[in-house]
C-alpha positions in Angstrom: -24.3 15.5 42.2 -24.4 12.7 44.3 -26.3 9.6 43.2 -28.5 8.0 46.0 -29.2 4.1 45.7 -32.4 3.1 46.8 -32.3 0.6 49.7 -34.1 -2.5 49.5 -35.3 -3.9 52.7 -35.5 -7.8 52.1 -37.8 -8.1 55.1 -40.4 -6.3 53.2 -39.9 -8.3 49.9 -40.4 -11.5 51.8 -43.6 -9.9 53.7 -45.0 -8.4 50.3 -44.4 -11.8 48.9 -46.1 -13.9 51.8 -49.1 -11.4 51.6 -49.6 -11.8 48.0 -49.2 -15.7 48.5 -51.7 -15.6 50.9 -54.2 -13.8 49.0 -53.8 -16.2 46.0 -54.2 -18.9 48.7 -57.2 -17.3 49.8 -59.0 -17.3 46.4 -58.2 -20.6 45.5 -59.6 -21.6 49.0 -62.8 -19.7 48.6 -63.2 -21.2 44.9 -62.6 -24.7 46.4 -65.3 -23.9 49.0 -67.6 -22.5 46.5 -67.4 -25.8 44.3 -68.3 -27.7 47.6 -71.2 -25.5 48.3 -72.4 -25.8 44.7 -72.0 -29.8 44.6 -74.2 -30.1 47.8 -76.8 -27.8 46.3 -77.1 -29.6 43.2 -76.9 -33.1 44.7 -79.5 -32.4 47.5 -81.7 -30.5 44.6 -81.6 -33.0 42.2 -82.4 -36.1 44.5 -85.1 -34.5 46.2 -86.6 -33.9 42.7 -85.8 -37.2 41.6 -87.6 -38.8 44.7 -90.6 -37.0 44.4 -91.0 -36.5 40.3 -89.2 -39.8 39.3 -87.7 -38.6 36.2 -84.8 -36.4 36.0 -85.2 -35.4 32.1 -88.6 -33.8 33.1 -86.5 -31.3 35.2 -83.7 -30.1 33.1 -81.5 -27.6 34.8 -82.0 -23.8 33.3 -79.1 -21.2 33.1 -80.8 -19.1 35.3 -80.7 -21.7 38.1 -77.5 -22.6 37.2 -76.6 -18.9 37.7 -78.4 -18.7 40.8 -76.7 -21.6 42.2 -73.2 -20.3 41.4 -73.6 -16.8 42.5 -74.9 -18.2 45.9 -72.0 -20.8 46.1 -69.4 -18.1 45.5 -70.6 -15.8 48.2 -70.9 -18.7 50.5 -67.5 -19.9 49.4 -66.0 -16.4 49.8 -67.3 -16.3 53.3 -66.3 -19.7 54.5 -62.7 -19.2 53.1 -62.5 -16.1 55.3 -63.7 -17.9 58.5 -61.3 -20.2 60.6 -63.4 -23.1 59.9 -62.8 -23.5 56.4 -61.3 -26.8 55.2 -60.1 -25.5 51.9 -58.2 -22.5 53.6 -56.4 -25.1 56.0 -55.5 -27.0 52.9 -53.8 -23.8 51.6 -52.0 -22.9 55.0 -54.4 -20.6 56.0 -55.7 -20.1 59.6 -53.0 -22.4 61.2 -53.7 -21.8 64.7 -57.4 -23.5 64.3 -57.7 -26.2 66.7 -60.7 -27.7 65.3 -59.4 -28.6 62.0 -59.4 -32.0 62.7 -63.2 -32.4 63.6 -64.4 -30.0 61.1 -62.4 -32.1 58.3 -64.3 -35.0 59.8 -67.8 -33.1 59.9 -67.4 -31.7 56.2 -66.1 -34.9 54.8 -69.1 -37.0 56.2 -71.6 -34.4 55.0 -70.4 -34.6 51.5 -70.2 -38.6 51.6 -73.5 -38.7 53.3 -75.4 -36.4 50.8 -73.9 -38.3 47.7 -75.0 -41.6 49.3 -78.4 -40.3 49.8 -79.0 -39.0 46.6 -77.3 -42.3 44.7 -79.7 -44.2 46.8 -82.6 -42.1 45.7 -81.5 -42.2 42.2 -81.0 -45.9 41.8 -84.3 -46.3 43.5 -83.0 -49.2 45.8 -85.6 -51.3 47.1 -85.1 -54.5 49.1 -88.5 -54.9 49.2 -88.7 -55.7 45.4 -85.7 -57.8 45.6 -87.6 -60.4 47.7 -91.1 -60.1 46.0 -92.7 -63.7 45.2 -92.8 -62.9 41.5 -89.0 -62.1 41.5 -87.9 -65.1 43.5 -90.0 -67.4 41.1 -88.2 -65.8 38.1 -84.6 -66.2 39.8 -85.5 -69.8 40.4 -86.6 -70.4 36.8 -83.5 -68.7 35.2 -80.9 -70.0 37.6 -82.3 -73.6 37.4 -82.2 -73.4 33.2 -78.4 -71.9 33.8 -77.5 -74.9 35.9 -79.3 -77.5 33.4 -77.0 -76.7 30.2 -78.1 -77.6 26.7 -75.0 -79.9 25.3 -76.6 -79.9 21.5 -74.8 -76.6 21.0 -71.7 -77.7 22.6 -69.8 -77.7 18.8 -70.9 -74.3 18.0 -70.0 -72.9 21.4 -66.7 -74.3 21.3 -66.1 -72.8 18.0 -67.4 -69.1 19.2 -65.4 -69.4 22.4 -62.1 -70.3 20.1 -62.8 -67.4 18.0 -63.0 -65.1 21.2 -59.7 -66.2 22.1 -58.1 -65.7 19.1 -59.5 -62.2 18.7 -57.9 -61.2 21.9 -54.8 -62.9 21.0 -54.5 -61.0 17.6 -55.4 -57.7 19.1 -53.0 -58.1 21.9 -50.2 -59.2 19.7 -50.6 -56.7 16.9 -50.7 -53.8 19.4 -47.2 -54.4 20.7 -45.0 -52.6 18.1 -47.2 -49.2 18.2 -47.5 -49.6 22.1 -43.6 -49.7 22.3 -43.3 -46.5 20.1 -45.9 -44.6 22.1 -44.9 -45.6 25.5 -41.3 -43.9 24.7 -43.0 -40.7 23.3 -45.2 -40.6 26.5 -42.7 -41.3 29.2 -41.9 -38.0 30.9 -38.3 -38.6 31.8 -37.5 -39.3 28.3 -39.5 -36.2 26.6 -38.0 -33.6 28.7 -34.9 -32.2 26.8 -36.5 -29.6 24.9 -40.0 -27.8 24.0 -40.6 -30.1 20.9 -40.4 -33.1 23.0 -42.7 -31.8 25.6 -45.2 -30.7 22.9 -45.1 -34.5 21.6 -45.7 -36.0 25.2 -48.6 -33.8 25.9 -50.2 -34.3 22.5 -49.9 -38.1 22.9 -50.8 -38.1 26.4 -54.1 -36.3 25.5 -55.0 -38.6 22.5 -54.2 -41.7 24.4 -56.2 -40.5 27.6 -59.2 -40.0 25.2 -59.1 -43.4 23.9 -58.7 -44.9 27.1 -61.7 -43.3 28.4 -63.9 -44.8 26.1 -64.6 -48.5 26.8 -64.1 -51.3 24.3 -68.0 -51.9 24.0 -68.3 -48.3 22.6 -65.3 -48.9 20.2 -66.6 -52.2 19.2 -70.0 -50.5 18.2 -68.2 -47.7 16.2 -66.3 -50.5 14.4 -69.1 -52.6 13.9 -70.8 -49.9 12.0 -67.4 -49.2 10.2 -66.3 -52.6 8.9 -69.5 -54.6 9.7 -70.6 -57.1 12.5 -68.3 -59.9 13.2 -64.8 -60.7 14.8 -63.0 -58.2 12.6 -64.7 -55.3 14.4 -64.3 -56.8 17.8 -60.7 -57.5 17.2 -60.0 -53.5 16.1 -62.0 -52.3 18.9 -59.8 -54.2 21.4 -56.7 -53.5 19.6 -57.4 -49.5 19.9 -58.3 -49.9 23.7 -55.1 -52.3 24.1 -52.5 -49.4 22.7 -54.1 -46.8 24.7 -54.1 -48.9 28.1 -50.7 -50.5 27.7 -49.0 -47.3 26.4 -49.8 -45.9 29.8 -48.5 -48.9 31.7 -45.3 -49.0 29.9 -44.7 -45.4 30.0 -45.2 -45.6 33.7 -42.6 -48.3 33.9 -40.2 -46.3 32.1 -40.7 -43.3 34.0 -39.8 -45.6 37.2 -36.6 -46.8 36.1 -33.1 -45.8 37.6 -31.4 -43.1 36.5 -28.0 -44.3 37.0 -27.5 -46.4 33.8 -29.2 -43.5 31.8 -26.6 -41.1 33.1 -23.8 -43.3 32.5 -24.7 -44.0 29.1 -25.4 -40.2 28.3 -22.1 -39.3 29.8 -20.2 -41.5 27.1 -21.5 -39.3 24.4 -24.5 -41.9 23.2 -27.3 -40.3 21.3 -30.8 -40.6 22.2 -31.6 -44.1 20.9 -28.6 -45.5 22.0 -29.3 -44.3 25.6 -32.7 -45.8 25.3 -31.7 -49.1 23.8 -28.8 -49.9 26.3 -29.8 -48.0 29.4 -33.7 -48.1 29.3 -34.5 -51.2 27.3 -32.7 -53.7 29.7 -34.8 -52.4 32.6 -38.2 -52.5 31.1 -38.1 -56.0 29.3 -39.7 -57.8 32.0 -42.4 -55.5 33.1 -43.4 -55.0 29.5 -43.8 -58.8 29.0 -45.9 -59.2 32.3 -48.2 -56.4 31.3 -48.5 -57.7 27.7 -49.7 -61.2 28.8 -51.8 -59.5 31.4 -53.5 -57.7 28.9 -54.1 -60.7 26.8 -56.0 -62.1 30.0 -58.0 -59.1 30.0 -59.1 -59.0 26.4 -60.4 -62.7 26.4 -62.7 -61.1 29.0 -63.5 -58.2 27.1 -64.0 -60.0 24.0 -66.8 -61.6 25.6 -68.5 -58.7 26.5 -68.0 -56.9 23.1 -69.6 -59.8 21.2 -72.9 -58.5 22.9 -72.7 -55.6 20.5 -71.6 -57.4 17.3 -67.9 -57.9 18.0 -68.0 -61.7 17.3 -67.1 -64.6 19.3 -69.0 -66.2 22.1 -70.4 -62.9 23.0 -72.8 -62.9 19.9 -74.0 -66.3 20.5 -74.6 -65.6 24.0 -76.7 -62.4 23.1 -78.8 -64.4 20.4 -79.7 -67.3 22.6 -80.6 -64.5 25.5 -82.9 -62.7 23.3 -84.7 -66.0 22.6 -84.8 -66.8 26.3 -83.1 -70.2 25.5 -81.7 -70.3 29.3 -80.4 -73.6 28.9 -78.2 -72.8 26.0 -77.4 -69.6 27.9 -76.4 -71.8 30.7 -73.7 -73.8 28.5 -72.4 -70.7 27.3 -71.9 -69.0 30.6 -70.2 -72.1 31.9 -67.7 -72.4 29.0 -67.0 -68.9 29.5 -66.1 -69.1 33.1 -64.1 -72.3 32.5 -62.0 -70.5 29.7 -61.5 -67.2 31.7 -60.3 -69.5 34.9 -57.9 -71.1 32.4 -56.4 -67.9 30.9 -56.2 -66.5 34.2 -54.3 -69.6 35.6 -51.9 -69.6 32.7 -51.1 -65.8 32.5 -50.6 -65.7 36.3 -48.1 -68.8 35.9 -46.2 -66.9 33.1 -45.9 -63.8 34.9 -44.8 -65.5 38.1 -42.1 -67.3 35.8 -40.9 -64.3 34.5 -40.3 -62.6 37.7 
């Protein structure tokens, strides 16, 4: 018996693959269009509610309402994606022969921007009339007049507080360096791609650092002021945690942008992973690391002022106390001292970073 081999038509395989890709892209376009429709409906509805009822919390979303919006959005998205005016379909290379894409993109983009801006205007209750009322202008004159007439009687106390603020930022920055260096190598994609274990470590630390970085130092200061008590220690730990997460990202991006030539050359000699990092990676990243660290100290000085408002110690705590007592002359002195110190720190850090490069 003769055996016949089935003849495979390569053109048919290519056509079938393209058809499958186009169907998948059409589904993606439909979902993206559905999201745009859902976003538009929700933003407009919430903005109108807020305009006429003023309090969003009095009109919470119900599951039936969200479900109805979702079904309507999916239906509209599917219809839109199948048309020749769908922006999402064009993004996924569907309907390439459409000549009005440019205009539809501009119209749709302006539509989304306008409804977002109008909704934001309504929700924030922007009013130029309230800004220039007689009572408001009198209050502003009273406050700014006091701020420009600082009370020098608290200068010694404010000086100690501002020094404390600078040291909070300094200690947080220095203590963060060792752990930040270790994490930066573990979260650099080009160094953690050899096997699955390294990939798991990379994604694990990336997720953790992204989570920590997404929470502002002000929130961390509240957490640690409850944990260790109100004072400079809580402020320092809050800045330390956020500095580690933020600088680890900057450091890892610097590592990912190095030239691969030295790495390949050192690897070709049979060097192990640590030797490759020490001799091929570290020499390329020393200057960026120093620059990022100095700049972060500058940032931490400003942040240390803010976290003092929630019990993180330093000049911020003192500012909060006098502001609560409505002693605006004392507040004026504190504000001037903060501005001077921040300006000096910015100038010094800029000069140091300029010298490094």
